[in-house]
Structure formats: structure tokens, C-alpha cells
C-alpha positions as CSV (number, residue, x, y, z in Angstrom):
1,X,44.2,-200.3,-40.4
2,X,43.8,-198.7,-37.1
3,X,40.5,-198.9,-35.3
4,X,40.0,-195.1,-35.8
5,X,40.6,-195.2,-39.3
6,X,37.2,-195.9,-40.6
7,X,35.4,-193.1,-38.7
8,X,38.1,-190.5,-39.8
9,X,37.5,-191.8,-43.5
10,X,33.7,-191.5,-43.1
11,X,34.0,-188.0,-41.8
12,X,36.3,-187.0,-44.7
13,X,33.9,-188.5,-47.3
14,X,31.0,-186.7,-45.5
15,X,32.8,-183.3,-45.8
16,X,33.7,-183.9,-49.5
17,X,29.9,-184.9,-50.2
18,X,28.7,-182.1,-48.2
19,X,30.7,-179.6,-50.3
20,X,30.1,-181.1,-53.7
21,X,27.0,-179.0,-54.5
22,X,28.8,-175.7,-54.0
23,X,31.9,-177.0,-56.0
24,X,29.4,-178.0,-58.9
25,X,28.0,-174.7,-59.0
26,X,31.5,-172.9,-59.9
27,X,32.1,-173.0,-63.4
28,X,35.4,-172.9,-65.1
29,X,34.7,-169.2,-66.2
30,X,34.0,-168.5,-62.6
31,X,37.4,-170.0,-61.4
32,X,39.3,-168.3,-64.2
33,X,37.8,-165.0,-63.1
34,X,38.7,-165.6,-59.6
35,X,42.3,-166.4,-60.7
36,X,42.5,-163.1,-62.8
37,X,41.2,-161.1,-60.0
38,X,43.9,-162.5,-57.6
39,X,46.5,-161.5,-60.2
40,X,45.2,-158.2,-61.0
41,X,46.4,-156.6,-57.7
42,X,50.0,-157.4,-58.8
43,X,49.5,-157.1,-62.7
44,X,53.0,-156.9,-64.1
45,X,51.6,-154.4,-66.7
46,X,52.3,-151.9,-64.2
47,X,55.9,-152.5,-64.8
48,X,55.5,-151.8,-68.6
49,X,53.3,-148.6,-67.7
50,X,56.5,-147.3,-65.9
51,X,58.6,-148.2,-68.6
52,X,56.6,-146.5,-71.3
53,X,56.2,-143.2,-69.5
54,X,59.9,-143.2,-69.0
55,X,60.3,-144.0,-72.8
56,X,57.9,-141.2,-73.6
57,X,60.1,-138.7,-71.7
58,X,63.7,-139.9,-72.8
59,X,65.8,-138.2,-75.3
60,X,66.1,-141.1,-77.8
61,X,67.0,-142.0,-81.6
62,X,69.4,-140.2,-83.8
63,X,67.7,-137.0,-83.2
64,X,68.1,-137.1,-79.3
65,X,64.5,-135.8,-78.6
66,X,61.6,-137.0,-76.7
67,X,58.0,-138.1,-77.7
68,X,56.4,-135.3,-75.8
69,X,55.4,-133.6,-78.9
70,X,53.8,-136.7,-80.4
71,X,50.3,-136.1,-81.7
72,X,48.0,-139.1,-80.8
73,X,45.1,-137.2,-82.2
74,X,44.2,-134.8,-79.5
75,X,47.2,-132.5,-80.2
76,X,51.0,-132.6,-79.6
77,X,51.7,-134.1,-76.3
78,X,48.1,-134.9,-75.2
79,X,48.0,-138.5,-74.1
80,X,45.0,-138.6,-71.8
81,X,42.0,-139.9,-73.5
82,X,43.8,-140.5,-76.7
83,X,43.6,-144.4,-76.7
84,X,39.8,-144.6,-76.7
85,X,39.6,-142.4,-79.9
86,X,42.0,-144.8,-82.0
87,X,42.4,-146.0,-84.7
88,X,41.7,-142.7,-86.4
89,X,42.7,-140.7,-89.5
90,X,45.7,-138.6,-89.3
91,X,46.2,-135.9,-91.9
92,X,50.0,-135.7,-91.9
93,X,50.2,-139.5,-92.9
94,X,46.9,-139.3,-94.7
95,X,46.2,-142.8,-93.1
96,X,44.1,-144.5,-90.4
97,X,46.6,-145.4,-87.6
98,X,46.3,-147.3,-84.4
99,X,48.0,-146.5,-81.3
100,X,51.2,-148.6,-82.1
101,X,51.5,-147.5,-85.8
102,X,51.0,-143.8,-84.7
103,X,53.8,-144.3,-82.0
104,X,56.1,-145.6,-84.8
105,X,55.4,-142.5,-86.9
106,X,56.4,-140.4,-84.0
107,X,59.5,-142.2,-83.4
108,X,60.4,-141.9,-87.0
109,X,59.6,-138.1,-87.6
110,X,60.5,-136.7,-84.1
111,X,63.4,-139.1,-83.0
112,X,64.9,-140.2,-86.2
113,X,64.3,-144.0,-86.1
114,X,64.2,-146.0,-89.3
115,X,60.4,-147.1,-89.2
116,X,60.9,-149.9,-91.8
117,X,63.6,-151.5,-89.7
118,X,61.3,-151.5,-86.7
119,X,58.6,-152.9,-88.7
120,X,60.8,-155.8,-89.8
121,X,61.8,-156.5,-86.2
122,X,60.2,-159.7,-84.6
123,X,57.3,-158.7,-82.3
124,X,58.6,-158.2,-79.0
125,X,62.1,-157.6,-79.8
126,X,64.1,-154.3,-79.9
127,X,62.1,-151.2,-80.3
128,X,58.9,-153.0,-81.0
129,X,59.0,-154.1,-77.2
130,X,59.5,-150.4,-76.6
131,X,56.7,-149.4,-78.5
132,X,54.5,-152.0,-76.6
133,X,55.7,-150.4,-73.2
134,X,54.6,-147.0,-74.8
135,X,51.4,-148.2,-75.9
136,X,50.7,-149.8,-72.5
137,X,51.6,-146.4,-70.7
138,X,49.1,-144.4,-73.1
139,X,46.2,-146.9,-72.8
140,X,46.6,-146.8,-68.9
141,X,45.7,-143.0,-69.1
142,X,42.5,-143.9,-70.7
143,X,41.4,-146.7,-68.4
144,X,37.9,-146.5,-67.5
145,X,36.9,-144.1,-70.3
146,X,34.5,-145.1,-73.0
147,X,35.5,-145.8,-76.6
148,X,34.4,-143.0,-79.1
149,X,36.4,-143.7,-82.3
150,X,35.8,-141.1,-85.0
151,X,33.9,-142.1,-88.1
152,X,33.6,-138.9,-90.0
153,X,36.6,-139.2,-92.6
154,X,36.1,-141.5,-95.5
155,X,39.2,-143.4,-94.8
156,X,37.9,-144.2,-91.1
157,X,34.6,-145.5,-92.9
158,X,36.5,-147.4,-95.5
159,X,38.7,-149.1,-92.8
160,X,35.7,-150.0,-90.7
161,X,34.1,-151.8,-93.8
162,X,37.5,-153.5,-94.6
163,X,37.6,-154.7,-91.0
164,X,34.1,-156.1,-91.1
165,X,34.7,-158.0,-94.4
166,X,38.1,-159.4,-92.9
167,X,36.3,-160.5,-89.8
168,X,34.1,-162.7,-91.7
169,X,36.6,-163.9,-94.4
170,X,37.3,-167.6,-94.3
171,X,40.7,-168.9,-95.8
172,X,43.6,-170.7,-94.9
173,X,44.1,-174.5,-94.3
174,X,41.3,-174.7,-91.8
175,X,38.9,-172.4,-93.6
176,X,38.8,-170.4,-90.3
177,X,37.7,-166.5,-90.1
178,X,37.8,-164.5,-87.0
179,X,34.1,-164.8,-86.7
180,X,34.7,-168.6,-86.4
181,X,35.9,-168.1,-82.8
182,X,34.3,-164.7,-82.0
183,X,31.2,-164.5,-84.0
184,X,28.6,-166.2,-81.5
185,X,27.8,-166.0,-77.8
186,X,28.8,-168.7,-75.4
187,X,31.8,-170.0,-77.1
188,X,35.2,-171.2,-75.6
189,X,38.6,-172.7,-76.5
190,X,39.9,-175.0,-73.8
191,X,38.9,-173.0,-70.5
192,X,39.0,-169.6,-72.1
193,X,35.6,-168.1,-72.8
194,X,35.7,-166.3,-76.2
195,X,34.0,-162.9,-76.6
196,X,31.5,-162.3,-79.3
197,X,33.2,-159.3,-81.1
198,X,30.2,-158.6,-83.2
199,X,28.4,-157.3,-80.2
200,X,28.8,-154.1,-78.3
201,X,29.6,-155.7,-75.0
202,X,31.7,-158.4,-76.5
203,X,33.9,-156.0,-78.6
204,X,34.4,-153.9,-75.5
205,X,35.6,-157.0,-73.6
206,X,37.9,-158.1,-76.2
207,X,39.3,-155.0,-78.0
208,X,39.0,-152.9,-74.8
209,X,41.4,-155.3,-72.8
210,X,44.5,-154.8,-74.9
211,X,47.6,-154.1,-74.2
212,X,47.5,-157.0,-71.8
213,X,49.8,-159.0,-69.7
214,X,49.9,-162.9,-71.0
215,X,50.2,-164.9,-68.0
216,X,50.8,-167.9,-70.1
217,X,54.0,-166.7,-71.6
218,X,55.0,-164.1,-69.3
219,X,54.8,-161.4,-72.0
220,X,52.9,-157.9,-72.5
221,X,51.1,-157.9,-75.7
222,X,49.7,-155.1,-77.7
223,X,46.7,-155.4,-80.1
224,X,48.6,-155.8,-83.1
225,X,50.5,-158.9,-81.7
226,X,47.0,-160.3,-80.4
227,X,45.6,-160.0,-84.0
228,X,48.7,-161.7,-85.4
229,X,48.3,-164.7,-83.0
230,X,44.8,-165.0,-84.1
231,X,45.9,-165.2,-87.8
232,X,48.6,-167.8,-86.8
233,X,45.8,-170.0,-85.1
234,X,43.7,-169.4,-88.3
235,X,46.9,-170.6,-90.3
236,X,47.1,-167.3,-92.2
237,X,50.3,-165.7,-93.1
238,X,52.5,-163.6,-90.8
239,X,51.1,-160.0,-90.7
240,X,53.8,-157.4,-90.6
241,X,53.9,-154.8,-87.8
242,X,51.4,-152.0,-88.7
243,X,49.7,-153.7,-91.7
244,X,46.3,-152.1,-93.0
245,X,44.4,-155.5,-92.3
246,X,45.3,-155.3,-88.5
247,X,44.4,-151.7,-88.4
248,X,41.2,-152.4,-90.2
249,X,40.1,-155.1,-87.8
250,X,40.7,-152.7,-84.9
251,X,38.6,-150.2,-86.4
252,X,35.9,-152.7,-86.9
253,X,36.2,-153.8,-83.2
254,X,36.5,-150.4,-81.7
255,X,33.6,-148.9,-83.5
256,X,31.4,-152.0,-82.4
257,X,32.6,-151.1,-78.8
258,X,31.6,-147.6,-78.9
259,X,30.5,-146.5,-75.5
260,X,32.0,-149.4,-73.6
261,X,34.7,-148.4,-71.0
262,X,38.3,-149.8,-71.6
263,X,40.2,-152.0,-69.2
264,X,43.5,-151.9,-70.6
265,X,46.2,-152.6,-69.5
266,X,44.5,-155.8,-68.3
267,X,45.7,-159.4,-67.4
268,X,44.9,-162.3,-69.6
269,X,45.5,-166.2,-69.7
């Protein structure tokens, strides 16, 4: 070893020692937040927004019409602010629908698509992928607005209560519920902080972020797929697209998040 090696090594060790306190102060959550912030400027969700806007205006389906007369709850063709008021009751279907299931209804009634065929399509494939893009665009036009889900209709109230019960329902091989991961503060899985969805701020952080781009698998996910992946981790059965259970959980989270501003479409781990 050369004569100058020891002084250089000593200086290196001194530099590492001097920086140790600042490194120790940064938590895993801080590092993940910085990582997301760096990615946010180039969030691939922007591409899905553009695709969704194009799909909204395209003449598609057997009827060769656009979705520009689709009623998302604020009148035919009104998109701005629609996302923060869903799920909600729709008189024409006599159901409480979330954004994705409502888009499917419009694709069926306006464009002539076979809704059941699309429901049976695997998540992220075919027309389901198009629904995700459409939902991403619609959500982007409510970004920064506060959630104000309606709860006047009896069906809206019923689904809120059903969603609350499902949130705490324990079952499966691991005896898990949604509350197992999302019912307390300061919980995480691996390096991921888990929002407490029983609180106003936590529900806004969790529910209000989807649709979101998943960096870990390079996919855009809507809320229905996000919930189904939670069911998968709980070892619950596969939930069909548009199932009432998923919509009920969305009502529970959305109402709990009343007044919180949406950040969707966001970027997630």
C-alpha cells in the first residue's frame, strides 16, 4: 500500500462519519417521497390521460359514436368535477356506480359494446385497458378538487354501510381484513407506508390517489384493480370487474375522505 493511502482512507472515513447524522435522520418514507417527487415530473399517467381523452372523442363500438354524451352524474358530457362525486346513484341503472362501472355503462348504451364481455376480460386487457385510460383522463379533470360524494339516496347510504362492514370483515386463509393493513396509523409493508383509511386524511391519501401509475410493474391501475390486488393479498377470491363489493368499499373510502383534495392520477410504488 502506497505512502499516501492511509491519509486518503482516513479522510474518506472522516467524511462518512461526518455525514452519518444527516443520513440517519432520513427515514425510508422520506427516501420514497423523494423518489416519487423525482418521478412525478415525468409521470407516465400523462400518456394515459391523452389516450383517455382521445377515446372519449372517438367514434367507437358497433354504433360508431363517441362518449361525449356520457352522463357521469353532472349531466351528459360534463366531465370536470365528476370524479370527486363518485361513486354515486344513477337513476337510469338504479345502481350506485363508480367511475369505471359508469364508463362501462356508457360504452354499452351509447357505443353498443357488450358489457358482460368486457367484465369478463382480464384486468388491463382489451377494453378494460381503455376504461382505465378513460378513467385516468376523467380523474385528471378533477385533480385538486375536494371529494363530495353524495349520500342522499338510500342506495348510497346502503353501500356506505356495506363498504364499512366489508372493510372490517376478516376471512380467507390468513384471517385478514382491509383493516388489518389500513385500520391503524404508522403501519407499513416492506418500505411502503400504509394509509389509515378509517381517517379523513388517510382515506384522502389512499382513495384519492387512484387511478395511479404503478412503477413496480409499469402499469396504470384504476381503483377496481387496486382493490382486487388487495383482495389477492388477503387470499380472497378474484373479484369481477364492477362488483358491488368493490364499489361499496369505494363509497366507504370516498365518503370518509370528504373534503380532501384528490391527487389522481398519481404515481405509486
